[in-house]
MARFI-826337 format. One line per 10 residues: number of its first residue (from 1); their letters; for each residue x, y, z of N, C-alpha, C, CB. Coordinates in steps of 0.2 Angstrom, whole numbers, plus 5000, padded with zeros to 4 digits. Glycine has a CB too. Example, Ala and Ser with C-alpha at 12.3 -4.5 7.8 and 13.67 -1.06 7.14 Angstrom:
<sites>
1 = as = 5066/4972/5039/5062/4978/5039/5066/4984/5039/5057/4978/5045 | 5064/4989/5035/5068/4995/5036/5064/5000/5039/5070/4997/5029
</sites>
This chain:
<sites>
1 = xxxxxxxxxx = 4910/5002/4896/4913/4995/4899/4906/4988/4902/4918/4999/4908 | 4905/4986/4900/4900/4980/4902/4902/4975/4908/4897/4976/4895 | 4899/4972/4911/4903/4969/4915/4897/4959/4912/4902/4973/4926 | 4892/4960/4911/4889/4956/4910/4881/4956/4910/4892/4953/4915 | 4877/4950/4909/4871/4954/4908/4863/4955/4913/4869/4951/4903 | 4869/4956/4920/4869/4958/4925/4873/4963/4926/4870/4955/4929 | 4871/4969/4922/4876/4975/4922/4875/4977/4928/4875/4980/4917 | 4868/4981/4929/4867/4986/4935/4865/4982/4943/4860/4992/4932 | 4866/4976/4941/4866/4974/4951/4871/4972/4954/4862/4968/4953 | 4873/4975/4956/4878/4971/4960/4880/4968/4962/4878/4971/4963
11 = xxxxxxxxxx = 4886/4966/4961/4889/4959/4957/4895/4960/4968/4895/4961/4944 | 4893/4953/4971/4899/4950/4977/4907/4953/4973/4899/4939/4979 | 4911/4958/4978/4917/4960/4975/4922/4953/4980/4920/4971/4976 | 4927/4951/4980/4935/4950/4982/4933/4942/4983/4939/4956/4991 | 4938/4939/4985/4937/4928/4987/4935/4932/4995/4949/4919/4988 | 4930/4926/4995/4928/4922/5002/4933/4917/5004/4921/4917/5001 | 4939/4917/5010/4943/4911/5010/4940/4908/5017/4951/4913/5010 | 4941/4903/5015/4937/4898/5019/4942/4897/5026/4936/4888/5015 | 4939/4895/5034/4944/4898/5039/4950/4897/5037/4943/4896/5047 | 4953/4891/5034/4957/4887/5033/4963/4889/5031/4956/4885/5031
21 = xxxxxxxxxx = 4960/4894/5026/4963/4899/5020/4968/4905/5024/4956/4904/5016 | 4961/4907/5029/4962/4914/5032/4967/4916/5038/4955/4915/5034 | 4966/4907/5042/4971/4906/5044/4977/4908/5045/4972/4903/5041 | 4978/4903/5038/4985/4901/5034/4988/4908/5034/4984/4898/5026 | 4983/4913/5031/4987/4917/5028/4987/4923/5034/4983/4918/5021 | 4983/4923/5038/4986/4929/5047/4992/4923/5049/4977/4928/5056 | 4995/4917/5046/5000/4912/5049/5006/4919/5046/5001/4902/5045 | 5004/4918/5038/5010/4920/5033/5010/4929/5038/5007/4919/5022 | 5007/4933/5036/5008/4938/5039/5011/4939/5043/5004/4941/5040 | 5009/4938/5050/5013/4939/5055/5020/4936/5054/5010/4936/5061
31 = xxxxxxxxxx = 5024/4931/5052/5029/4928/5050/5032/4935/5046/5028/4921/5046 | 5029/4936/5043/5033/4943/5037/5034/4949/5041/5028/4945/5029 | 5030/4952/5044/5031/4955/5048/5037/4954/5054/5026/4956/5050 | 5038/4948/5057/5043/4948/5060/5049/4948/5059/5042/4945/5061 | 5050/4946/5053/5055/4945/5047/5057/4952/5046/5052/4941/5039 | 5052/4953/5045/5056/4963/5045/5055/4969/5050/5053/4968/5040 | 5053/4967/5057/5055/4971/5058/5064/4966/5063/5049/4975/5062 | 5065/4962/5061/5073/4957/5061/5076/4960/5057/5074/4950/5057 | 5074/4962/5051/5079/4965/5046/5080/4971/5048/5078/4965/5039 | 5074/4977/5051/5076/4982/5054/5080/4983/5060/5072/4983/5055
41 = xxxxxxxxxx = 5080/4979/5066/5084/4980/5070/5092/4979/5070/5082/4977/5073 | 5091/4974/5063/5100/4971/5061/5104/4977/5061/5101/4966/5053 | 5099/4980/5053/5102/4987/5050/5105/4991/5057/5095/4993/5045 | 5099/4992/5061/5098/4999/5069/5105/4996/5070/5091/4998/5078 | 5106/4989/5073/5113/4986/5078/5118/4986/5074/5114/4978/5080 | 5120/4984/5068/5124/4985/5063/5124/4992/5063/5122/4983/5057 | 5124/4997/5060/5127/5006/5059/5126/5008/5068/5118/5013/5052 | 5123/5007/5072/5127/5007/5078/5135/5006/5083/5125/5003/5079 | 5135/4998/5080/5142/4994/5080/5146/4999/5073/5140/4983/5079 | 5144/5001/5069/5149/5004/5066/5151/5011/5067/5147/5003/5059
51 = xxxxxxxxxx = 5145/5013/5070/5148/5021/5072/5152/5020/5075/5145/5026/5074 | 5149/5016/5080/5154/5015/5089/5155/5024/5091/5167/5010/5088 | 5160/5026/5093/5160/5032/5100/5160/5036/5093/5168/5033/5108 | 5158/5038/5088/5158/5041/5083/5152/5046/5085/5156/5035/5078 | 5145/5043/5087/5137/5046/5088/5141/5051/5093/5130/5039/5093 | 5145/5050/5097/5143/5057/5103/5150/5062/5102/5143/5053/5114 | 5149/5067/5104/5151/5073/5102/5160/5073/5106/5145/5079/5104 | 5163/5076/5101/5168/5076/5104/5172/5081/5110/5171/5076/5098 | 5168/5089/5109/5170/5093/5109/5167/5097/5116/5168/5095/5103 | 5165/5090/5121/5163/5090/5126/5167/5092/5133/5161/5086/5125
</sites>
């Protein structure tokens, strides 16, 4: 599988981002991370509320 005339030479891989693009990507990743964490916390608290007193064993 040939890639071009410089088949043996190592080519630069990936995309080089400008500082503005890197900053934007980082901010977007942080926002997605916060949204996922809030979603997980919401499911956790809804589960605890729905279970209510059924979490504690009654055979004490």
